[in-house]
C-alpha positions as YAML, in Angstrom:
chain: A
units: angstrom
residues:
- id: 1
  name: MET
  ca: [-31.48, 2.78, -0.37]
- id: 2
  name: ALA
  ca: [-29.04, 2.18, 2.50]
- id: 3
  name: GLN
  ca: [-25.45, 3.24, 1.89]
- id: 4
  name: GLN
  ca: [-23.24, 0.29, 1.04]
- id: 5
  name: PRO
  ca: [-20.17, -0.26, 3.21]
- id: 6
  name: PRO
  ca: [-16.90, 0.46, 1.43]
- id: 7
  name: LEU
  ca: [-14.62, -2.26, 0.12]
- id: 8
  name: LEU
  ca: [-11.45, -1.58, 2.09]
- id: 9
  name: VAL
  ca: [-8.32, -2.68, 0.20]
- id: 10
  name: GLY
  ca: [-4.90, -2.81, 1.84]
- id: 11
  name: ILE
  ca: [-1.79, -2.77, -0.36]
- id: 12
  name: SER
  ca: [1.41, -3.43, 1.56]
- id: 13
  name: GLY
  ca: [4.98, -4.49, 0.99]
- id: 14
  name: PRO
  ca: [8.53, -3.19, 1.37]
- id: 15
  name: SER
  ca: [9.62, 0.35, 0.67]
- id: 16
  name: SER
  ca: [9.86, 1.04, -3.08]
- id: 17
  name: SER
  ca: [7.87, -2.06, -4.09]
- id: 18
  name: GLY
  ca: [5.35, 0.04, -6.06]
- id: 19
  name: LYS
  ca: [2.49, 0.34, -3.54]
- id: 20
  name: THR
  ca: [1.61, 3.97, -4.22]
- id: 21
  name: THR
  ca: [2.13, 3.64, -7.96]
- id: 22
  name: LEU
  ca: [-0.16, 0.59, -8.10]
- id: 23
  name: SER
  ca: [-2.78, 2.38, -5.99]
- id: 24
  name: ARG
  ca: [-2.82, 5.34, -8.35]
- id: 25
  name: LEU
  ca: [-3.03, 3.07, -11.39]
- id: 26
  name: LEU
  ca: [-6.06, 1.33, -9.86]
- id: 27
  name: ARG
  ca: [-7.61, 4.76, -9.35]
- id: 28
  name: ASP
  ca: [-7.04, 5.39, -13.06]
- id: 29
  name: ILE
  ca: [-9.06, 2.35, -14.13]
- id: 30
  name: PHE
  ca: [-11.99, 2.75, -11.75]
- id: 31
  name: PRO
  ca: [-14.57, 5.56, -11.95]
- id: 32
  name: PRO
  ca: [-13.16, 8.59, -10.05]
- id: 33
  name: SER
  ca: [-16.20, 8.70, -7.78]
- id: 34
  name: GLN
  ca: [-15.79, 5.05, -6.81]
- id: 35
  name: LEU
  ca: [-12.17, 4.60, -5.73]
- id: 36
  name: ALA
  ca: [-10.21, 6.74, -3.27]
- id: 37
  name: ILE
  ca: [-6.69, 6.32, -1.85]
- id: 38
  name: LEU
  ca: [-5.39, 6.73, 1.69]
- id: 39
  name: HIS
  ca: [-1.64, 6.64, 2.29]
- id: 40
  name: LEU
  ca: [-0.11, 5.27, 5.48]
- id: 41
  name: ASP
  ca: [2.68, 7.81, 4.99]
- id: 42
  name: ASP
  ca: [0.13, 10.51, 5.84]
- id: 43
  name: PHE
  ca: [0.04, 9.17, 9.40]
- id: 44
  name: TYR
  ca: [3.62, 9.88, 10.40]
- id: 45
  name: LEU
  ca: [4.16, 11.75, 13.64]
- id: 46
  name: THR
  ca: [5.75, 15.19, 13.56]
- id: 47
  name: ASP
  ca: [9.39, 15.28, 12.52]
- id: 48
  name: ALA
  ca: [10.51, 15.88, 16.11]
- id: 49
  name: GLU
  ca: [8.57, 12.81, 17.33]
- id: 50
  name: ILE
  ca: [10.15, 10.30, 14.95]
- id: 51
  name: PRO
  ca: [12.19, 7.88, 17.11]
- id: 52
  name: VAL
  ca: [15.98, 7.98, 16.89]
- id: 53
  name: LYS
  ca: [17.85, 4.68, 16.74]
- id: 54
  name: SER
  ca: [21.64, 4.44, 16.64]
- id: 55
  name: GLY
  ca: [21.76, 8.19, 16.11]
- id: 56
  name: VAL
  ca: [19.43, 8.14, 13.08]
- id: 57
  name: GLN
  ca: [15.71, 8.87, 12.82]
- id: 58
  name: ASP
  ca: [13.75, 5.70, 12.04]
- id: 59
  name: TRP
  ca: [10.85, 6.49, 9.71]
- id: 60
  name: ASP
  ca: [10.29, 2.80, 8.96]
- id: 61
  name: CYS
  ca: [9.04, 1.54, 12.31]
- id: 62
  name: LEU
  ca: [5.66, 1.29, 14.02]
- id: 63
  name: GLU
  ca: [6.60, 3.93, 16.60]
- id: 64
  name: SER
  ca: [6.90, 6.57, 13.85]
- id: 65
  name: LEU
  ca: [3.15, 6.40, 13.11]
- id: 66
  name: ASP
  ca: [0.12, 8.10, 14.63]
- id: 67
  name: LEU
  ca: [-1.89, 4.90, 15.10]
- id: 68
  name: PRO
  ca: [-4.85, 6.48, 16.97]
- id: 69
  name: LEU
  ca: [-5.40, 8.83, 14.01]
- id: 70
  name: LEU
  ca: [-5.13, 5.93, 11.57]
- id: 71
  name: ARG
  ca: [-7.68, 3.89, 13.52]
- id: 72
  name: SER
  ca: [-10.14, 6.77, 13.76]
- id: 73
  name: THR
  ca: [-9.76, 7.52, 10.05]
- id: 74
  name: LEU
  ca: [-10.43, 3.89, 9.11]
- id: 75
  name: ALA
  ca: [-13.45, 3.87, 11.43]
- id: 76
  name: HIS
  ca: [-14.80, 6.96, 9.65]
- id: 77
  name: ILE
  ca: [-14.26, 5.30, 6.27]
- id: 78
  name: LYS
  ca: [-16.13, 2.18, 7.35]
- id: 79
  name: GLU
  ca: [-19.02, 4.22, 8.73]
- id: 80
  name: LYS
  ca: [-19.29, 6.94, 6.08]
- id: 81
  name: ALA
  ca: [-17.81, 5.07, 3.07]
- id: 82
  name: CYS
  ca: [-15.41, 7.94, 2.35]
- id: 83
  name: ILE
  ca: [-12.21, 9.54, 3.58]
- id: 84
  name: PRO
  ca: [-12.88, 12.38, 6.09]
- id: 85
  name: PRO
  ca: [-13.53, 15.54, 4.05]
- id: 86
  name: ASP
  ca: [-11.03, 17.59, 6.07]
- id: 87
  name: PHE
  ca: [-8.21, 15.06, 5.59]
- id: 88
  name: VAL
  ca: [-5.28, 16.57, 3.68]
- id: 89
  name: SER
  ca: [-2.66, 14.32, 2.11]
- id: 90
  name: LYS
  ca: [0.97, 15.38, 2.08]
- id: 91
  name: GLU
  ca: [1.91, 12.11, 0.38]
- id: 92
  name: ASP
  ca: [0.33, 13.38, -2.84]
- id: 93
  name: GLN
  ca: [3.15, 15.94, -2.92]
- id: 94
  name: ASN
  ca: [5.72, 13.16, -3.22]
- id: 95
  name: SER
  ca: [6.57, 11.72, -6.60]
- id: 96
  name: VAL
  ca: [6.34, 8.05, -7.49]
- id: 97
  name: GLY
  ca: [8.55, 6.02, -9.77]
- id: 98
  name: GLU
  ca: [8.06, 5.47, -13.47]
- id: 99
  name: HIS
  ca: [5.70, 2.59, -14.06]
- id: 100
  name: ASN
  ca: [5.99, 1.99, -17.82]
- id: 101
  name: VAL
  ca: [2.41, 0.68, -17.93]
- id: 102
  name: SER
  ca: [1.05, 1.40, -21.39]
- id: 103
  name: PRO
  ca: [-1.95, 3.71, -21.83]
- id: 104
  name: THR
  ca: [-3.46, 0.95, -23.96]
- id: 105
  name: LEU
  ca: [-3.50, -1.49, -21.06]
- id: 106
  name: ILE
  ca: [-4.93, 1.13, -18.72]
- id: 107
  name: SER
  ca: [-7.70, 1.93, -21.22]
- id: 108
  name: SER
  ca: [-8.44, -1.77, -21.74]
- id: 109
  name: LEU
  ca: [-8.71, -2.45, -18.00]
- id: 110
  name: LYS
  ca: [-10.80, 0.67, -17.52]
- id: 111
  name: GLU
  ca: [-13.30, -0.50, -20.12]
- id: 112
  name: ARG
  ca: [-13.33, -4.03, -18.71]
- id: 113
  name: VAL
  ca: [-14.05, -2.77, -15.20]
- id: 114
  name: ARG
  ca: [-16.71, -0.34, -16.45]
- id: 115
  name: LYS
  ca: [-18.50, -3.09, -18.33]
- id: 116
  name: LEU
  ca: [-18.36, -5.56, -15.45]
- id: 117
  name: ALA
  ca: [-19.50, -3.00, -12.87]
- id: 118
  name: GLY
  ca: [-22.42, -2.12, -15.12]
- id: 119
  name: GLU
  ca: [-23.45, -5.75, -15.57]
- id: 120
  name: LYS
  ca: [-23.28, -6.43, -11.84]
- id: 121
  name: LYS
  ca: [-24.72, -3.04, -10.86]
- id: 122
  name: TRP
  ca: [-21.71, -2.53, -8.61]
- id: 123
  name: GLU
  ca: [-21.94, 0.76, -6.73]
- id: 124
  name: ARG
  ca: [-19.95, -0.09, -3.61]
- id: 125
  name: PRO
  ca: [-17.22, 2.51, -2.96]
- id: 126
  name: ILE
  ca: [-13.62, 1.28, -2.81]
- id: 127
  name: VAL
  ca: [-10.96, 2.78, -0.55]
- id: 128
  name: VAL
  ca: [-7.37, 1.66, -1.14]
- id: 129
  name: VAL
  ca: [-4.90, 2.09, 1.71]
- id: 130
  name: ASP
  ca: [-1.22, 1.70, 0.83]
- id: 131
  name: GLY
  ca: [1.50, 1.37, 3.41]
- id: 132
  name: PHE
  ca: [4.68, -0.42, 4.42]
- id: 133
  name: LEU
  ca: [3.43, -1.90, 7.71]
- id: 134
  name: LEU
  ca: [-0.24, -2.74, 7.16]
- id: 135
  name: PHE
  ca: [0.13, -6.52, 7.49]
- id: 136
  name: SER
  ca: [2.70, -6.84, 10.28]
- id: 137
  name: GLU
  ca: [1.78, -8.80, 13.38]
- id: 138
  name: GLU
  ca: [1.98, -5.64, 15.49]
- id: 139
  name: MET
  ca: [-0.67, -4.14, 13.19]
- id: 140
  name: ARG
  ca: [-2.98, -7.15, 13.25]
- id: 141
  name: GLY
  ca: [-5.94, -5.10, 14.52]
- id: 142
  name: ILE
  ca: [-5.62, -2.79, 11.52]
- id: 143
  name: ARG
  ca: [-4.77, -5.67, 9.17]
- id: 144
  name: GLU
  ca: [-8.06, -7.33, 10.05]
- id: 145
  name: ALA
  ca: [-10.00, -4.22, 9.03]
- id: 146
  name: PHE
  ca: [-9.26, -4.83, 5.34]
- id: 147
  name: ASP
  ca: [-11.59, -6.80, 3.10]
- id: 148
  name: VAL
  ca: [-8.81, -7.30, 0.53]
- id: 149
  name: ARG
  ca: [-5.11, -7.66, 1.41]
- id: 150
  name: LEU
  ca: [-2.62, -7.38, -1.44]
- id: 151
  name: PHE
  ca: [1.06, -7.91, -0.66]
- id: 152
  name: LEU
  ca: [3.76, -6.66, -3.01]
- id: 153
  name: ARG
  ca: [7.36, -7.75, -2.79]
- id: 154
  name: THR
  ca: [10.70, -6.91, -4.25]
- id: 155
  name: SER
  ca: [14.29, -7.94, -3.78]
- id: 156
  name: TYR
  ca: [16.73, -6.18, -1.49]
- id: 157
  name: ALA
  ca: [18.77, -5.06, -4.50]
- id: 158
  name: THR
  ca: [15.77, -3.52, -6.26]
- id: 159
  name: ALA
  ca: [14.42, -1.88, -3.11]
- id: 160
  name: LYS
  ca: [17.83, -0.38, -2.36]
- id: 161
  name: ARG
  ca: [18.28, 0.93, -5.90]
- id: 162
  name: ARG
  ca: [14.81, 2.47, -6.05]
- id: 163
  name: ARG
  ca: [14.89, 3.95, -2.56]
- id: 164
  name: GLU
  ca: [18.31, 5.51, -3.02]
- id: 165
  name: ALA
  ca: [17.21, 7.02, -6.33]
- id: 166
  name: ARG
  ca: [14.53, 9.06, -4.58]
- id: 167
  name: LYS
  ca: [15.27, 12.71, -3.88]
- id: 168
  name: GLY
  ca: [13.47, 12.80, -0.54]
- id: 169
  name: TYR
  ca: [10.06, 13.10, 1.10]
- id: 170
  name: VAL
  ca: [7.71, 15.89, 2.12]
- id: 171
  name: THR
  ca: [7.01, 15.57, 5.87]
- id: 172
  name: LEU
  ca: [4.61, 17.28, 8.27]
- id: 173
  name: GLU
  ca: [7.19, 19.91, 9.11]
- id: 174
  name: GLY
  ca: [9.60, 19.95, 6.23]
- id: 175
  name: PHE
  ca: [11.54, 17.54, 4.07]
- id: 176
  name: TRP
  ca: [13.41, 14.30, 4.76]
- id: 177
  name: GLU
  ca: [16.24, 12.86, 2.72]
- id: 178
  name: ASP
  ca: [17.70, 9.45, 3.57]
- id: 179
  name: PRO
  ca: [21.25, 9.70, 4.92]
- id: 180
  name: PRO
  ca: [23.93, 7.41, 3.41]
- id: 181
  name: GLY
  ca: [23.48, 3.76, 4.36]
- id: 182
  name: TYR
  ca: [19.86, 4.26, 5.48]
- id: 183
  name: VAL
  ca: [18.48, 1.29, 3.53]
- id: 184
  name: ASP
  ca: [21.00, -1.12, 5.05]
- id: 185
  name: GLN
  ca: [20.83, 0.34, 8.54]
- id: 186
  name: ILE
  ca: [17.09, 1.00, 8.89]
- id: 187
  name: VAL
  ca: [14.77, 0.23, 5.98]
- id: 188
  name: TRP
  ca: [15.60, -3.36, 5.03]
- id: 189
  name: PRO
  ca: [16.27, -4.74, 8.55]
- id: 190
  name: ASN
  ca: [12.91, -3.33, 9.70]
- id: 191
  name: TYR
  ca: [11.13, -4.88, 6.72]
- id: 192
  name: VAL
  ca: [12.69, -8.28, 7.38]
- id: 193
  name: GLN
  ca: [11.83, -8.18, 11.09]
- id: 194
  name: ASP
  ca: [8.20, -7.19, 10.47]
- id: 195
  name: HIS
  ca: [7.45, -9.52, 7.55]
- id: 196
  name: LYS
  ca: [9.58, -12.65, 7.77]
- id: 197
  name: PHE
  ca: [6.64, -14.51, 9.32]
- id: 198
  name: LEU
  ca: [4.90, -14.33, 5.93]
- id: 199
  name: PHE
  ca: [7.69, -16.23, 4.16]
- id: 200
  name: GLU
  ca: [8.93, -19.80, 4.11]
- id: 201
  name: ASP
  ca: [11.85, -20.14, 6.56]
- id: 202
  name: GLY
  ca: [11.67, -16.39, 7.20]
- id: 203
  name: ASP
  ca: [13.42, -15.68, 3.88]
- id: 204
  name: VAL
  ca: [11.82, -12.46, 2.57]
- id: 205
  name: GLU
  ca: [13.43, -12.97, -0.84]
- id: 206
  name: GLY
  ca: [12.08, -16.52, -1.07]
- id: 207
  name: GLU
  ca: [8.55, -17.85, -1.38]
- id: 208
  name: LEU
  ca: [5.58, -16.67, 0.61]
- id: 209
  name: ASP
  ca: [4.26, -19.18, 3.14]
- id: 210
  name: VAL
  ca: [0.98, -20.22, 1.49]
- id: 211
  name: GLY
  ca: [-0.50, -21.53, 4.73]
- id: 212
  name: VAL
  ca: [0.16, -18.33, 6.68]
- id: 213
  name: CYS
  ca: [-1.02, -16.07, 3.86]
- id: 214
  name: THR
  ca: [-4.18, -18.10, 3.33]
- id: 215
  name: GLU
  ca: [-4.98, -17.99, 7.04]
- id: 216
  name: LEU
  ca: [-4.52, -14.21, 7.09]
- id: 217
  name: GLY
  ca: [-6.33, -13.62, 3.78]
- id: 218
  name: ILE
  ca: [-3.24, -12.13, 2.15]
- id: 219
  name: GLU
  ca: [-2.84, -12.42, -1.62]
- id: 220
  name: GLY
  ca: [0.77, -12.27, -2.78]
- id: 221
  name: MET
  ca: [1.76, -10.54, -6.00]
- id: 222
  name: PRO
  ca: [3.00, -12.97, -8.68]
- id: 223
  name: ARG
  ca: [6.78, -13.16, -8.86]
- id: 224
  name: GLU
  ca: [6.75, -12.14, -12.52]
- id: 225
  name: ALA
  ca: [5.16, -8.81, -11.52]
- id: 226
  name: GLU
  ca: [8.22, -7.75, -9.50]
- id: 227
  name: GLY
  ca: [9.87, -6.33, -12.59]
- id: 228
  name: ASP
  ca: [6.74, -5.59, -14.60]
- id: 229
  name: LEU
  ca: [4.04, -3.41, -13.05]
- id: 230
  name: SER
  ca: [1.77, -4.16, -16.00]
- id: 231
  name: VAL
  ca: [1.51, -7.71, -14.69]
- id: 232
  name: GLY
  ca: [0.99, -6.35, -11.19]
- id: 233
  name: LEU
  ca: [-1.81, -4.04, -12.30]
- id: 234
  name: GLU
  ca: [-3.62, -6.82, -14.16]
- id: 235
  name: TRP
  ca: [-3.30, -9.05, -11.09]
- id: 236
  name: ALA
  ca: [-4.65, -6.40, -8.70]
- id: 237
  name: ALA
  ca: [-7.46, -5.44, -11.05]
- id: 238
  name: GLY
  ca: [-8.34, -9.12, -11.38]
- id: 239
  name: VAL
  ca: [-8.61, -9.52, -7.61]
- id: 240
  name: LEU
  ca: [-11.01, -6.57, -7.42]
- id: 241
  name: GLU
  ca: [-12.99, -7.89, -10.37]
- id: 242
  name: LYS
  ca: [-13.62, -11.08, -8.39]
- id: 243
  name: TRP
  ca: [-15.29, -8.98, -5.73]
- id: 244
  name: ILE
  ca: [-17.43, -7.25, -8.34]
- id: 245
  name: GLN
  ca: [-18.40, -10.68, -9.68]
...
């Protein structure tokens, strides 16, 4: 039997919106052999190559990423239906926030997915890619590679609180800790600039522009999931279940 192409799922949104946490929760409810995760944060350039803007390194811009490596890795995934075997993730060394999703819900979704996949004889591998810039216009070539595009969102206040609560990040060459004022100077302005086209009147704390998102095949997380990842997990699992159906 010919190998089935992978279902490539992109999960994007602002820093600290729960992308990595949601990706790992999805991995918990699917069979381990069927769902793998690739992190955009694993494609940063070396520490010395990160661009400096206004005297501060900018880790939240397109120029900080090794796009040729990302493209070649996605091409390998599409061809071989798996992440390159020699690919090593540093992102897995970074912690994620508390999710407060109950083990009962995870078990329930796991059983629901198992039953549905069995009924539909679903054996297609799934690769989830999470990252802060996957759906920007400058990344349209990569955006178009995804079969499923899930967009998370959060308010400025929540993103700032969560980001500033983090202790730092493992990098290719060491460790990075945000300097004071980094969210206001770098993180949030970059997010607004790269994603305002997805929102009505360019207001990233307002409503998503349904027309634009529909045209681009982007599914926006329900507003009620912003403060409750249980709702977000059920939504994301439901989207994938539609593909299995």
